[in-house]
C-alpha positions as CSV (number, residue, x, y, z in Angstrom):
1,X,223.8,60.0,24.0
2,X,224.2,60.3,27.8
3,X,221.3,58.4,29.4
4,X,222.0,59.2,33.1
5,X,224.7,60.5,35.4
6,X,225.6,59.1,38.8
7,X,227.9,61.1,41.0
8,X,228.1,63.8,43.7
9,X,226.2,67.0,43.5
10,X,228.9,69.6,43.2
11,X,226.8,72.8,42.9
12,X,223.2,73.8,42.4
13,X,222.0,77.3,41.3
14,X,218.6,76.9,39.7
15,X,218.2,76.1,36.8
16,X,221.9,75.0,36.6
17,X,223.6,72.3,38.6
18,X,226.9,70.5,38.4
19,X,227.4,66.7,39.0
20,X,230.9,65.4,39.7
21,X,231.3,62.0,38.1
22,X,234.7,60.6,39.0
23,X,236.4,64.0,38.8
24,X,234.5,65.3,35.7
25,X,232.0,68.1,36.4
26,X,228.9,67.8,34.2
27,X,226.9,71.0,33.9
28,X,223.1,70.5,33.5
29,X,219.9,72.4,33.5
30,X,216.9,71.0,35.3
31,X,213.3,71.9,36.1
32,X,212.4,73.0,39.6
33,X,210.5,69.8,40.1
34,X,213.9,68.1,39.9
35,X,215.6,70.6,42.1
36,X,213.1,69.9,44.9
37,X,214.3,66.2,44.8
38,X,218.1,67.0,45.0
39,X,220.2,66.0,48.0
40,X,222.6,68.4,49.7
41,X,225.8,69.5,47.9
42,X,228.4,66.8,48.2
43,X,225.9,63.9,48.4
44,X,225.4,61.1,45.8
45,X,222.7,61.3,43.2
46,X,221.5,59.9,40.0
47,X,219.8,62.0,37.3
48,X,218.3,60.9,34.0
49,X,219.5,63.1,31.2
50,X,218.7,64.4,27.7
51,X,221.4,65.9,25.5
52,X,220.6,68.6,23.0
53,X,223.3,69.3,20.3
54,X,223.0,72.6,18.5
55,X,225.5,74.5,16.2
56,X,226.6,76.7,19.0
57,X,226.2,74.5,22.1
58,X,225.7,71.1,23.6
59,X,223.2,71.3,26.5
60,X,222.6,68.5,29.0
61,X,219.3,68.5,30.9
62,X,218.7,66.5,34.1
63,X,215.5,64.9,35.5
64,X,214.6,63.2,38.7
65,X,212.1,60.8,37.0
66,X,211.4,59.1,33.7
67,X,208.0,60.7,33.2
68,X,209.6,64.1,33.5
69,X,212.2,63.3,30.9
70,X,209.7,61.7,28.6
71,X,207.4,64.7,28.8
72,X,210.3,67.0,28.1
73,X,211.3,65.0,25.0
74,X,207.8,65.1,23.6
75,X,207.4,68.8,24.3
76,X,210.5,69.5,22.3
77,X,208.8,67.9,19.3
78,X,206.1,70.5,19.3
79,X,206.7,73.4,16.9
80,X,207.6,76.5,18.8
81,X,208.5,74.7,22.1
82,X,212.2,74.9,22.9
83,X,214.1,73.5,25.8
84,X,213.8,76.7,27.8
85,X,210.0,76.7,27.5
86,X,209.8,72.9,28.2
87,X,211.9,73.4,31.4
88,X,209.7,76.3,32.4
89,X,206.6,74.2,31.9
90,X,207.9,71.3,34.0
91,X,209.0,73.8,36.6
92,X,205.5,75.4,36.7
93,X,203.3,72.3,36.7
94,X,203.7,68.6,37.6
95,X,203.6,65.8,35.1
96,X,200.2,64.7,36.6
97,X,199.0,68.3,36.5
98,X,199.9,68.6,32.9
99,X,198.2,65.3,32.1
100,X,195.0,66.5,33.8
101,X,195.1,69.8,31.9
102,X,195.5,68.1,28.5
103,X,192.7,65.6,29.3
104,X,190.3,68.3,30.5
105,X,191.4,70.7,27.8
106,X,192.2,73.2,30.5
107,X,194.2,75.9,28.8
108,X,193.5,78.4,31.6
109,X,195.7,76.5,34.1
110,X,198.5,76.1,31.5
111,X,198.4,79.9,30.9
112,X,199.3,80.5,34.5
113,X,202.7,78.9,33.9
114,X,205.2,81.7,33.2
115,X,206.0,81.9,29.5
116,X,202.9,80.0,28.3
117,X,200.4,82.2,26.4
118,X,196.9,81.3,25.4
119,X,197.8,80.2,21.8
120,X,200.7,78.1,23.1
121,X,198.5,76.5,25.7
122,X,195.9,75.6,23.1
123,X,198.6,74.2,20.8
124,X,200.1,72.1,23.6
125,X,196.6,70.6,24.4
126,X,195.9,69.9,20.7
127,X,199.2,68.3,19.9
128,X,199.6,66.4,23.1
129,X,196.1,65.1,23.5
130,X,196.5,62.0,21.2
131,X,200.1,61.2,22.1
132,X,200.0,61.8,25.8
133,X,200.2,58.1,26.7
134,X,203.3,57.6,24.7
135,X,204.8,60.8,26.1
136,X,204.5,59.7,29.8
137,X,204.1,56.0,30.0
138,X,202.8,54.7,33.3
139,X,201.5,58.2,34.2
140,X,198.5,58.6,31.9
141,X,196.8,55.5,33.2
142,X,197.4,56.6,36.8
143,X,194.2,58.6,36.6
144,X,192.1,55.5,36.2
145,X,190.5,53.8,39.2
146,X,191.7,50.3,38.1
147,X,194.3,48.4,40.1
148,X,197.6,50.0,39.2
149,X,199.5,47.3,37.3
150,X,196.6,45.6,35.6
151,X,194.8,48.9,35.0
152,X,197.9,50.4,33.3
153,X,198.4,47.3,31.2
154,X,194.8,47.2,30.1
155,X,194.8,50.9,29.3
156,X,197.9,50.4,27.1
157,X,196.3,47.4,25.4
158,X,193.1,49.3,24.6
159,X,195.2,52.2,23.2
160,X,197.2,49.7,21.1
161,X,193.9,48.3,19.8
162,X,193.2,51.8,18.4
163,X,191.0,53.4,21.1
164,X,191.8,57.0,21.9
165,X,193.3,57.5,25.4
166,X,190.2,59.3,26.7
167,X,188.0,56.6,25.3
168,X,190.1,53.9,26.9
169,X,190.0,55.7,30.2
170,X,186.2,56.0,30.0
171,X,185.8,52.3,29.1
172,X,187.9,51.2,32.1
173,X,186.1,53.5,34.5
174,X,182.9,51.7,33.6
175,X,184.3,48.3,34.7
176,X,184.2,47.0,38.3
177,X,187.9,46.4,38.6
178,X,188.0,44.5,42.0
179,X,189.9,41.3,41.7
180,X,190.3,41.4,37.9
181,X,193.6,40.8,36.1
182,X,194.7,42.5,32.9
183,X,192.9,40.1,30.5
184,X,189.6,40.3,32.4
185,X,189.8,44.1,32.5
186,X,190.2,44.3,28.8
187,X,187.5,41.7,28.2
188,X,185.0,43.6,30.5
189,X,185.9,47.0,28.9
190,X,185.3,45.6,25.4
191,X,182.0,44.0,26.5
192,X,180.9,47.4,27.7
193,X,181.3,48.9,24.2
194,X,179.2,46.1,22.5
195,X,175.6,46.5,23.6
């Protein structure tokens, strides 16, 4: 598996780009969100990658951030979602936007992404709802008002305890987070459920 590439950007023609790594040109496909982050041709860059091996081809996909790559990988696990559709989805909506759509069960916004129909949008919401936090670690908790590090850790701990992501978010929103560390956040959130 190729985890990342570091080299010079040799060419970019969306959705394809070429990265020169010590004289070897790696062809990749990337979502538009990654293209917006690319430097000029000839400059250094690092891209996280995902390799897909099929009978007829080996395709390498590049991403500017880990949440993008993780979401791409989880989208590929959904029946009927291929790499092309996953790239289209990441090109049409940000990771945070996708998280918001899934949490709000907003299929209308997902349908606006080219290539995503009503049934596909509903299936995406249904299948991603419960595993969203594993799909994009560090991003799902970003919608909470808690202090970033402690809030994310507390959120992850509540999910690990068996609470659904939406329920963990609700529990932490009910806590006054000012000055609390991770343990205190968890304790206060759990106290709120026992009344």
